[in-house]
matplotlib code that plots the C-alpha trace (Angstrom):
import matplotlib.pyplot as plt

x = [28.2, 27.1, 23.9, 21.4, 18.7, 16.1, 12.4, 10.8, 6.5, 5.0, 1.6, -0.5, -3.7, -4.1, -6.1, -8.5, -7.6, -4.5, -2.8, 0.0, 2.6, 1.7, 4.6, 8.4, 9.9, 7.9, 8.0, 11.9, 11.5, 9.8, 12.0, 15.4, 13.4, 12.3, 15.5, 17.0, 14.3, 16.2, 19.5, 18.6, 17.0, 13.1, 12.0, 8.6, 7.9, 9.3, 6.6, 4.1, 4.4, 4.5, 1.4, -0.5, 0.7, 1.1, -2.2, -1.1, -3.2, -1.2, -0.7, 1.9, 3.7, 3.8, 5.5, 7.8, 8.7, 8.9, 11.4, 13.8, 13.3, 13.9, 17.2, 18.8, 20.6, 22.7, 23.4, 24.3, 27.2, 27.9, 28.3, 28.8, 27.0, 24.8, 26.9, 23.9, 22.2, 23.6, 21.4, 22.5, 20.5, 16.5, 15.6, 12.4, 10.1, 8.1, 6.1, 4.5, 7.4, 10.5, 12.3, 15.3, 18.2, 19.8, 22.6, 22.5, 26.6, 27.4, 31.4, 32.5, 30.1, 26.7, 24.1, 20.9, 17.0, 15.4, 11.5, 9.9, 7.1, 4.5, 1.9, -1.5, -2.8, -2.3, -0.2, 3.2, 3.0, 4.7, 5.0, 7.9, 10.7, 12.9, 17.1, 19.9, 23.9, 25.0, 25.4, 26.3, 22.5, 24.7, 27.7, 25.0]
y = [-7.3, -5.5, -7.9, -5.2, -6.2, -3.9, -4.8, -1.8, -2.1, 1.5, 2.3, 5.8, 4.9, 3.9, 1.9, 2.9, -0.1, -0.1, 1.1, 3.3, 4.7, 7.4, 8.9, 9.0, 7.0, 4.2, 3.7, 3.9, 1.3, -0.7, -0.3, -1.4, -4.9, -5.8, -5.3, -7.1, -9.9, -9.8, -10.1, -13.6, -14.1, -14.1, -12.1, -13.7, -13.2, -9.7, -8.0, -10.3, -7.9, -4.8, -5.6, -4.0, -1.2, -1.1, -0.5, -3.2, -6.6, -9.2, -11.3, -8.6, -8.5, -11.9, -12.1, -9.8, -11.9, -14.8, -13.1, -12.7, -16.1, -16.8, -14.6, -14.8, -17.5, -15.9, -12.6, -15.8, -16.6, -13.4, -11.1, -14.2, -15.2, -11.4, -10.1, -7.0, -4.4, -0.5, 2.2, 5.0, 7.7, 9.6, 12.1, 13.3, 15.2, 18.1, 16.4, 13.8, 11.4, 10.2, 7.8, 5.1, 4.0, 0.7, -1.4, -4.8, -5.5, -9.1, -10.6, -9.3, -6.9, -4.4, -4.0, -1.0, -1.3, 1.6, 2.0, 4.7, 5.9, 9.1, 10.5, 11.7, 13.1, 11.9, 8.7, 7.5, 4.5, 1.9, 3.6, 1.4, -1.5, -1.7, -3.0, -2.2, -4.2, -0.1, 2.1, 5.3, 6.4, 6.9, 8.8, 11.7]
z = [-36.3, -32.7, -30.7, -29.7, -28.3, -28.1, -26.4, -26.3, -25.9, -26.0, -26.2, -27.0, -24.8, -21.3, -19.3, -16.8, -15.3, -14.6, -10.9, -9.9, -7.5, -5.0, -5.3, -7.9, -4.8, -4.6, -8.4, -7.6, -5.0, -7.7, -10.1, -7.8, -6.4, -10.3, -10.9, -8.5, -10.7, -14.4, -12.7, -10.7, -14.6, -12.6, -15.8, -15.6, -12.4, -12.2, -15.2, -13.8, -10.8, -12.8, -14.6, -12.4, -12.8, -16.8, -18.5, -21.5, -22.5, -19.7, -23.0, -24.6, -21.6, -21.0, -25.1, -23.4, -21.0, -23.4, -25.9, -23.0, -22.2, -25.8, -26.3, -22.5, -22.7, -26.0, -23.4, -21.7, -23.9, -25.0, -21.7, -19.1, -16.0, -14.6, -11.3, -10.4, -11.2, -10.5, -10.8, -13.0, -13.3, -13.9, -16.7, -17.2, -19.1, -17.6, -14.8, -16.8, -17.8, -15.4, -16.5, -14.7, -16.5, -14.5, -15.6, -15.6, -14.7, -16.5, -16.1, -19.8, -20.4, -19.2, -21.0, -19.7, -19.0, -18.8, -17.0, -18.6, -15.8, -17.5, -15.2, -16.7, -13.3, -9.5, -10.5, -11.7, -14.1, -16.4, -20.3, -21.1, -20.5, -23.2, -22.6, -25.1, -24.9, -26.4, -23.9, -25.7, -24.8, -21.2, -22.3, -23.5]

ax = plt.figure().add_subplot(projection="3d")
ax.plot(x, y, z, "-o")
ax.set_aspect("equal")
plt.show()
């Protein structure tokens, strides 16, 4: 049975309280740093920093961090020690959605993280974060 991890938080309405990134470059730099934290198993820290840019209730983001923390020992056991992350690609939907793909590399396998941003007006806001251990999407 293939191990599949899917932790995604999607939402339909955006809060005006969330800050945003002024440019795609700022969003990319942020996700690069967040991935460094994830490789070092600092999920709570990385997601805490994302709260400012993610118009989602803090309790839901904390729930995601807790789910990851509970499931991560299985990832470690199956895939081995984390080695590094690698930026893979970006995709767009028009001028309003931006998606970054990263590999999270381990000794025996890799998973990928998908980080989505939405630009309702002038700033990019985090829209969703998920990770999966099946890489088929990246081959498309």
